N, C-alpha and C positions, 0 to 999 in steps of 0.2 A: 804687378800688382795680380793674384792669381783670380779666375774666374770668379770665385766665390767672393774676394774682396770688392771685386767690381760690381756685383748684383747688389752688394750693401749700398753702392752709391749710385748706382744707376736705377732710380726707383720712379714709375710712375708719379707722374705731377711736375718734374721738372721741366721749366720753361726756357725758352729764348726768342731772341727778338732781333730782328735786323730792320733797317731802314734806308730809304733811298728817295731822290728826289727824281723824277720823270724827265728825262732831258730827250733830246731827239736820238741819240744813240740806242737809247731805251726803247723806242716804237718800234711797233710791228713792221713799218716800211723799213726801218733800217734793218732790224735783225731776219727780215725775210720771211717772217711768218704772217704775214699782211700788205696791204698796202694803204693802211692808215696810218697818221702821225699820233697815236695811241700809246699808252704801254703794251708792251708786247708780252705776248703769255710766256717765251723762254726767259724774257728778265723778270716775270713775276715767279717762276718756277726755280730761277738762281736764286731770288730773294728768300722765298720759303727754304731750300736747302742751305740756306745760310742760318737759318733761324734754327733750323733741326739742329746743326752743328754746334751754333752757340748754345744750345740748351744743355748739350752733353759734352762738352770737349775739355773741360776742366775736371771731369769726373772720370776722365780715362786714364788707362795706366801709361806707364813710359814707354815709347814707341808705338803707341796704338794709334789708330787713327779709325776713322769711318768713311764708308763708300755707299752713296745711294744707288739701292737696287731695286727701288720700285716705287712709282708715284702714281696717283690717281688723284686728276686736278681737274678743278671747276674755274675758270676763268668767266665769274659773272656779270663785270661791268667795266666800261670802257674808262680810263683815265687819263686825262689831259696831258699835255708836259708843261711842267711847273708845278703839279701838286707832288705830296710827300706820299709815299706809300710804305706802310711797315708791313711787316709779317710775323707773327707770333706762332711758334710752334709748343704744342705739350706733348710729352714723352707720355704714351697710353699704354705702353706695354714693353714687357721685355723679356725674351725667350732666347736665353744662352746669349749668342753674340748678336741674335736679333732685335733690333729695335724699333717699334713702330710709332709713328707721330701723327697728331691731328693739328692741322695749320690753317690759319686765317691770315687773309691778307685784307686790309685796308685802306683805302684813301682816306681824306679828309673828312668827305662826302656818306661814304657808305662801305660796305664788305665788297669786294670787289673778286674775292676767290677764296676758294677752300682747297685742300687736298688731304690725302692720308698717304704718310709717306715712309718707306721700310729703308734703313741701313742698317749694315751687318760692321761688326767691329773687326777688323784686320790688323795685322804686324804691319806697320809700313814699311820697313826694309823688306821684309820678305816680298810683300806686294810689288814695290818698285823693283825688285830684283826679275820678280817673274815677267812684268812687262817690259823691262829692259833687256831680256832674254828674247822675248817675241819681238822686239824690233831688230834686234841683231842676225835673229834669224832669216829676215825678210830681204 
């Protein structure tokens, strides 16, 4: 898939969704981002990124993947263990290989977070080779 083919598929408005149930493993206390047994920001961020990936992964070319390169996140409300959390990502801009998303996270009671997230499209094999070469040089 060429960049021009990709730009025809990757258009603003694409949406993806991810969902999880808050368990003790996803709490701030367990993840080390706080001391309270509520949904931790690192878990919410991972869910938000999963929603962004879900929005566009079937539109990528063979051998392509995306990497998160920037995230501006606001965790607005606490979610206790047992509640379901969902994140919805909307692709809002495409600039060559750079993809920008707006993301909202909700539990069953309210909106708990929002983010603006940037991902970049890369050739997976080339990226992994570069990472492996870095590991081999240490």
